[in-house]
DRENTORKOL-3810 file (N, C-alpha, C; in nm, 4 decimals):
REM DRENTORKOL-3810
@n.u->-25.9823; n.v->-11.4853; n.w->-3.5783; ca.u->-26.1109; ca.v->-11.5020; ca.w->-3.6438; c.u->-26.1539; c.v->-11.3697; c.w->-3.7054
@n.u->-26.2335; n.v->-11.3778; n.w->-3.8073; ca.u->-26.2850; ca.v->-11.2606; ca.w->-3.8764; c.u->-26.4062; c.v->-11.2088; c.w->-3.8010
@n.u->-26.4108; n.v->-11.0820; n.w->-3.7773; ca.u->-26.5246; ca.v->-11.0205; ca.w->-3.7114; c.u->-26.6286; c.v->-10.9845; c.w->-3.8166
@n.u->-26.7505; n.v->-11.0282; n.w->-3.7991; ca.u->-26.8568; ca.v->-10.9864; ca.w->-3.8898; c.u->-26.9623; c.v->-10.9140; c.w->-3.8080
@n.u->-27.0215; n.v->-10.8152; n.w->-3.8670; ca.u->-27.1206; ca.v->-10.7353; ca.w->-3.7966; c.u->-27.2552; c.v->-10.7548; c.w->-3.8637
@n.u->-27.3530; n.v->-10.7899; n.w->-3.7839; ca.u->-27.4877; ca.v->-10.8061; ca.w->-3.8369; c.u->-27.5494; c.v->-10.6675; c.w->-3.8473
@n.u->-27.5790; n.v->-10.6257; n.w->-3.9696; ca.u->-27.6282; ca.v->-10.4899; ca.w->-3.9898; c.u->-27.7686; c.v->-10.4697; c.w->-3.9353
@n.u->-27.8502; n.v->-10.5737; n.w->-3.9354; ca.u->-27.9870; ca.v->-10.5530; ca.w->-3.8891; c.u->-27.9966; c.v->-10.5520; c.w->-3.7371
@n.u->-27.9028; n.v->-10.6188; n.w->-3.6677; ca.u->-27.9090; ca.v->-10.6235; ca.w->-3.5209; c.u->-27.8009; c.v->-10.5390; c.w->-3.4569
@n.u->-27.6977; n.v->-10.5054; n.w->-3.5309; ca.u->-27.5899; ca.v->-10.4246; ca.w->-3.4749; c.u->-27.5060; c.v->-10.5014; c.w->-3.3750
@n.u->-27.4978; n.v->-10.6336; n.w->-3.3889; ca.u->-27.4250; ca.v->-10.7174; ca.w->-3.2953; c.u->-27.2996; c.v->-10.7693; c.w->-3.3639
@n.u->-27.1860; n.v->-10.7538; n.w->-3.2991; ca.u->-27.0617; ca.v->-10.8055; ca.w->-3.3531; c.u->-27.0489; c.v->-10.9525; c.w->-3.3136
@n.u->-27.0266; n.v->-11.0384; n.w->-3.4108; ca.u->-27.0112; ca.v->-11.1812; ca.w->-3.3835; c.u->-26.8884; c.v->-11.2332; c.w->-3.4547
@n.u->-26.8328; n.v->-11.3392; n.w->-3.4033; ca.u->-26.7217; ca.v->-11.4058; ca.w->-3.4708; c.u->-26.7796; c.v->-11.5090; c.w->-3.5651
@n.u->-26.7276; n.v->-11.5126; n.w->-3.6855; ca.u->-26.7745; ca.v->-11.6093; ca.w->-3.7832; c.u->-26.6837; c.v->-11.7320; c.w->-3.7794
@n.u->-26.7392; n.v->-11.8475; n.w->-3.7511; ca.u->-26.6586; ca.v->-11.9688; ca.w->-3.7513; c.u->-26.6426; c.v->-12.0229; c.w->-3.8924
@n.u->-26.7179; n.v->-11.9683; n.w->-3.9873; ca.u->-26.7121; ca.v->-12.0141; ca.w->-4.1250; c.u->-26.6085; c.v->-11.9405; c.w->-4.2078
@n.u->-26.5615; n.v->-11.8282; n.w->-4.1606; ca.u->-26.4636; ca.v->-11.7481; ca.w->-4.2345; c.u->-26.3407; c.v->-11.7247; c.w->-4.1480
@n.u->-26.2527; n.v->-11.8246; n.w->-4.1336; ca.u->-26.1329; ca.v->-11.8038; ca.w->-4.0523; c.u->-26.0405; c.v->-11.7033; c.w->-4.1193
@n.u->-25.9480; n.v->-11.6512; n.w->-4.0407; ca.u->-25.8497; ca.v->-11.5581; ca.w->-4.0971; c.u->-25.7750; c.v->-11.6260; c.w->-4.2098
@n.u->-25.7601; n.v->-11.5555; n.w->-4.3213; ca.u->-25.6859; ca.v->-11.6136; ca.w->-4.4323; c.u->-25.5373; c.v->-11.5906; c.w->-4.4087
@n.u->-25.4541; n.v->-11.6863; n.w->-4.4478; ca.u->-25.3097; ca.v->-11.6673; ca.w->-4.4331; c.u->-25.2644; c.v->-11.5472; c.w->-4.5147
@n.u->-25.1637; n.v->-11.4753; n.w->-4.4687; ca.u->-25.1204; ca.v->-11.3539; ca.w->-4.5386; c.u->-25.0603; c.v->-11.3806; c.w->-4.6758
@n.u->-25.0199; n.v->-11.5059; n.w->-4.7043; ca.u->-24.9576; ca.v->-11.5328; ca.w->-4.8333; c.u->-25.0585; c.v->-11.5663; c.w->-4.9429
@n.u->-25.1867; n.v->-11.5700; n.w->-4.9114; ca.u->-25.2873; ca.v->-11.5938; ca.w->-5.0151; c.u->-25.3060; c.v->-11.4672; c.w->-5.0974
@n.u->-25.3128; n.v->-11.4853; n.w->-5.2272; ca.u->-25.3248; ca.v->-11.3715; ca.w->-5.3184; c.u->-25.4715; c.v->-11.3402; c.w->-5.3452
@n.u->-25.5007; n.v->-11.2135; n.w->-5.3609; ca.u->-25.6376; ca.v->-11.1698; ca.w->-5.3907; c.u->-25.6762; c.v->-11.2178; c.w->-5.5291
@n.u->-25.7945; n.v->-11.2776; n.w->-5.5408; ca.u->-25.8472; ca.v->-11.3218; ca.w->-5.6692; c.u->-25.9640; c.v->-11.2319; c.w->-5.7083
@n.u->-25.9648; n.v->-11.1863; n.w->-5.8315; ca.u->-26.0682; ca.v->-11.0967; ca.w->-5.8818; c.u->-26.1628; c.v->-11.1723; c.w->-5.9732
@n.u->-26.2889; n.v->-11.1365; n.w->-5.9704; ca.u->-26.3826; ca.v->-11.1895; ca.w->-6.0686; c.u->-26.3573; c.v->-11.1168; c.w->-6.2002
@n.u->-26.4173; n.v->-11.1667; n.w->-6.3063; ca.u->-26.4016; ca.v->-11.1026; ca.w->-6.4371; c.u->-26.4599; c.v->-10.9612; c.w->-6.4325
@n.u->-26.5728; n.v->-10.9451; n.w->-6.3653; ca.u->-26.6351; ca.v->-10.8127; ca.w->-6.3535; c.u->-26.5461; c.v->-10.7173; c.w->-6.2738
@n.u->-26.4849; n.v->-10.7667; n.w->-6.1655; ca.u->-26.3961; ca.v->-10.6818; ca.w->-6.0852; c.u->-26.2714; c.v->-10.6430; c.w->-6.1632
@n.u->-26.2203; n.v->-10.7355; n.w->-6.2454; ca.u->-26.1053; ca.v->-10.7037; ca.w->-6.3302; c.u->-26.1412; c.v->-10.5914; c.w->-6.4269
@n.u->-26.2577; n.v->-10.6039; n.w->-6.4905; ca.u->-26.3014; ca.v->-10.4997; ca.w->-6.5829; c.u->-26.3176; c.v->-10.3656; c.w->-6.5144
@n.u->-26.3724; n.v->-10.3685; n.w->-6.3938; ca.u->-26.3912; ca.v->-10.2448; ca.w->-6.3184; c.u->-26.2567; c.v->-10.1847; c.w->-6.2762
@n.u->-26.1634; n.v->-10.2697; n.w->-6.2317; ca.u->-26.0329; ca.v->-10.2220; ca.w->-6.1852; c.u->-25.9499; c.v->-10.1626; c.w->-6.2987
@n.u->-25.9659; n.v->-10.2163; n.w->-6.4198; ca.u->-25.8878; ca.v->-10.1665; ca.w->-6.5337; c.u->-25.9661; c.v->-10.0694; c.w->-6.6210
@n.u->-26.0853; n.v->-10.0347; n.w->-6.5766; ca.u->-26.1700; ca.v->-9.9404; ca.w->-6.6482; c.u->-26.2006; c.v->-9.9902; c.w->-6.7900
@n.u->-26.2274; n.v->-10.1209; n.w->-6.8003; ca.u->-26.2663; ca.v->-10.1820; ca.w->-6.9264; c.u->-26.3981; c.v->-10.2553; c.w->-6.9054
@n.u->-26.4505; n.v->-10.3106; n.w->-7.0120; ca.u->-26.5775; ca.v->-10.3820; ca.w->-7.0001; c.u->-26.5542; c.v->-10.5252; c.w->-6.9528
@n.u->-26.6583; n.v->-10.5854; n.w->-6.9017; ca.u->-26.6525; ca.v->-10.7257; ca.w->-6.8624; c.u->-26.6291; c.v->-10.8127; c.w->-6.9858
@n.u->-26.6848; n.v->-10.7721; n.w->-7.0971; ca.u->-26.6667; ca.v->-10.8458; ca.w->-7.2228; c.u->-26.5201; c.v->-10.8504; c.w->-7.2631
@n.u->-26.4484; n.v->-10.7389; n.w->-7.2486; ca.u->-26.3061; ca.v->-10.7353; ca.w->-7.2815; c.u->-26.2283; c.v->-10.8310; c.w->-7.1914
@n.u->-26.2623; n.v->-10.8309; n.w->-7.0629; ca.u->-26.1955; ca.v->-10.9205; ca.w->-6.9682; c.u->-26.2218; c.v->-11.0665; c.w->-7.0056
@n.u->-26.3444; n.v->-11.0985; n.w->-7.0421; ca.u->-26.3768; ca.v->-11.2356; ca.w->-7.0822; c.u->-26.3027; c.v->-11.2745; c.w->-7.2109
@n.u->-26.2834; n.v->-11.1793; n.w->-7.3001; ca.u->-26.2094; ca.v->-11.2058; ca.w->-7.4232; c.u->-26.0627; c.v->-11.2354; c.w->-7.3924
@n.u->-26.0035; n.v->-11.1641; n.w->-7.2970; ca.u->-25.8656; ca.v->-11.1919; ca.w->-7.2567; c.u->-25.8530; c.v->-11.3334; c.w->-7.2016
@n.u->-25.9512; n.v->-11.3744; n.w->-7.1237; ca.u->-25.9501; ca.v->-11.5096; ca.w->-7.0673; c.u->-25.9695; c.v->-11.6129; c.w->-7.1779
@n.u->-26.0639; n.v->-11.5884; n.w->-7.2680; ca.u->-26.0951; ca.v->-11.6841; ca.w->-7.3741; c.u->-25.9760; c.v->-11.7058; c.w->-7.4674
@n.u->-25.9023; n.v->-11.5998; n.w->-7.4946; ca.u->-25.7858; ca.v->-11.6105; ca.w->-7.5838; c.u->-25.6574; c.v->-11.6411; c.w->-7.5070
@n.u->-25.6696; n.v->-11.6593; n.w->-7.3762; ca.u->-25.5575; ca.v->-11.6934; ca.w->-7.2874; c.u->-25.4453; c.v->-11.5909; c.w->-7.2929
@n.u->-25.4835; n.v->-11.4636; n.w->-7.3011; ca.u->-25.3842; ca.v->-11.3561; ca.w->-7.2992; c.u->-25.3580; c.v->-11.3078; c.w->-7.1579
@n.u->-25.4339; n.v->-11.3602; n.w->-7.0607; ca.u->-25.4114; ca.v->-11.3290; ca.w->-6.9203; c.u->-25.4228; c.v->-11.4594; c.w->-6.8420
@n.u->-25.3402; n.v->-11.4714; n.w->-6.7404; ca.u->-25.3411; ca.v->-11.5907; ca.w->-6.6566; c.u->-25.4652; c.v->-11.5882; c.w->-6.5681
@n.u->-25.5305; n.v->-11.7033; n.w->-6.5538; ca.u->-25.6510; ca.v->-11.7096; ca.w->-6.4710; c.u->-25.6595; c.v->-11.8447; c.w->-6.4016
@n.u->-25.7518; n.v->-11.8536; n.w->-6.3064; ca.u->-25.7731; ca.v->-11.9749; ca.w->-6.2288; c.u->-25.9199; c.v->-12.0120; c.w->-6.2399
@n.u->-25.9455; n.v->-12.1397; n.w->-6.2631; ca.u->-26.0835; ca.v->-12.1879; ca.w->-6.2640; c.u->-26.1126; c.v->-12.2458; c.w->-6.1255
@n.u->-26.2175; n.v->-12.1964; n.w->-6.0633; ca.u->-26.2652; ca.v->-12.2494; ca.w->-5.9361; c.u->-26.4026; c.v->-12.3074; c.w->-5.9659
@n.u->-26.4047; n.v->-12.4368; n.w->-5.9952; ca.u->-26.5289; ca.v->-12.4972; ca.w->-6.0423; c.u->-26.5616; c.v->-12.4392; c.w->-6.1782
@n.u->-26.6783; n.v->-12.3778; n.w->-6.1901; ca.u->-26.7157; ca.v->-12.3138; ca.w->-6.3167; c.u->-26.6820; c.v->-12.1654; c.w->-6.3195
@n.u->-26.6290; n.v->-12.1154; n.w->-6.2090; ca.u->-26.6005; ca.v->-11.9725; ca.w->-6.1971; c.u->-26.4579; c.v->-11.9402; c.w->-6.2392
@n.u->-26.4405; n.v->-11.8258; n.w->-6.3022; ca.u->-26.3087; ca.v->-11.7783; ca.w->-6.3446; c.u->-26.2633; c.v->-11.6703; c.w->-6.2476
@n.u->-26.1425; n.v->-11.6838; n.w->-6.1976; ca.u->-26.0840; ca.v->-11.5841; ca.w->-6.1081; c.u->-25.9478; c.v->-11.5442; c.w->-6.1625
@n.u->-25.9155; n.v->-11.4159; n.w->-6.1489; ca.u->-25.7895; ca.v->-11.3626; ca.w->-6.2012; c.u->-25.7058; c.v->-11.3147; c.w->-6.0829
@n.u->-25.5865; n.v->-11.3730; n.w->-6.0634; ca.u->-25.5014; ca.v->-11.3308; ca.w->-5.9520; c.u->-25.4494; c.v->-11.1884; c.w->-5.9726
@n.u->-25.4245; n.v->-11.1215; n.w->-5.8622; ca.u->-25.3745; ca.v->-10.9839; ca.w->-5.8672; c.u->-25.2423; c.v->-10.9776; c.w->-5.9434
@n.u->-25.1546; n.v->-11.0770; n.w->-5.9225; ca.u->-25.0257; ca.v->-11.0763; ca.w->-5.9921; c.u->-25.0434; c.v->-11.0890; c.w->-6.1436
@n.u->-25.1471; n.v->-11.1603; n.w->-6.1879; ca.u->-25.1729; ca.v->-11.1723; ca.w->-6.3321; c.u->-25.2149; c.v->-11.0384; c.w->-6.3907
@n.u->-25.2902; n.v->-10.9615; n.w->-6.3129; ca.u->-25.3320; ca.v->-10.8288; ca.w->-6.3598; c.u->-25.2112; c.v->-10.7377; c.w->-6.3752
@n.u->-25.1234; n.v->-10.7372; n.w->-6.2740; ca.u->-25.0045; ca.v->-10.6512; ca.w->-6.2841; c.u->-24.9121; c.v->-10.6974; c.w->-6.3960
@n.u->-24.8989; n.v->-10.8304; n.w->-6.4164; ca.u->-24.8179; ca.v->-10.8816; ca.w->-6.5273; c.u->-24.8748; c.v->-10.8370; c.w->-6.6613
@n.u->-25.0058; n.v->-10.8470; n.w->-6.6768; ca.u->-25.0697; ca.v->-10.8066; ca.w->-6.8022; c.u->-25.0507; c.v->-10.6575; c.w->-6.8275
@n.u->-25.0707; n.v->-10.5770; n.w->-6.7244; ca.u->-25.0562; ca.v->-10.4320; ca.w->-6.7410; c.u->-24.9121; c.v->-10.3932; c.w->-6.7703
@n.u->-24.8161; n.v->-10.4583; n.w->-6.7037; ca.u->-24.6748; ca.v->-10.4298; ca.w->-6.7292; c.u->-24.6345; c.v->-10.4704; c.w->-6.8711
@n.u->-24.6848; n.v->-10.5844; n.w->-6.9166; ca.u->-24.6495; ca.v->-10.6321; ca.w->-7.0503; c.u->-24.7099; c.v->-10.5451; c.w->-7.1612
@n.u->-24.8193; n.v->-10.4797; n.w->-7.1315; ca.u->-24.8877; ca.v->-10.3998; ca.w->-7.2341; c.u->-24.8718; c.v->-10.2490; c.w->-7.2131
@n.u->-24.7805; n.v->-10.2108; n.w->-7.1261; ca.u->-24.7564; ca.v->-10.0686; ca.w->-7.1007; c.u->-24.6774; c.v->-10.0093; c.w->-7.2165
@n.u->-24.7204; n.v->-9.8941; n.w->-7.2627; ca.u->-24.6512; ca.v->-9.8235; ca.w->-7.3707; c.u->-24.5599; c.v->-9.7190; c.w->-7.3069
@n.u->-24.4322; n.v->-9.7279; n.w->-7.3384; ca.u->-24.3338; ca.v->-9.6333; ca.w->-7.2832; c.u->-24.3372; c.v->-9.5015; c.w->-7.3584
@n.u->-24.3324; n.v->-9.3945; n.w->-7.2828; ca.u->-24.3281; ca.v->-9.2610; ca.w->-7.3451; c.u->-24.1839; c.v->-9.2274; c.w->-7.3819
@n.u->-24.1703; n.v->-9.1369; n.w->-7.4767; ca.u->-24.0353; ca.v->-9.0993; ca.w->-7.5196; c.u->-23.9956; c.v->-8.9649; c.w->-7.4671
END
């Protein structure tokens, strides 16, 4: 179980709502987190999603970008030095 700490009471409790995630689940980033991680704007990240230049997942109305999609995008757009 995931340990959560209540900051106002300082009591450690087990959360029954957030079980341990399996180790094979991949981290999903929000569009804002993608922009922050790549040092770009949120608008640029949304443009990549809109033009389908990066792989993404729709969770309801929310857009999430898998970590592997970020590394694929960065590898595909890396400029090699001579």
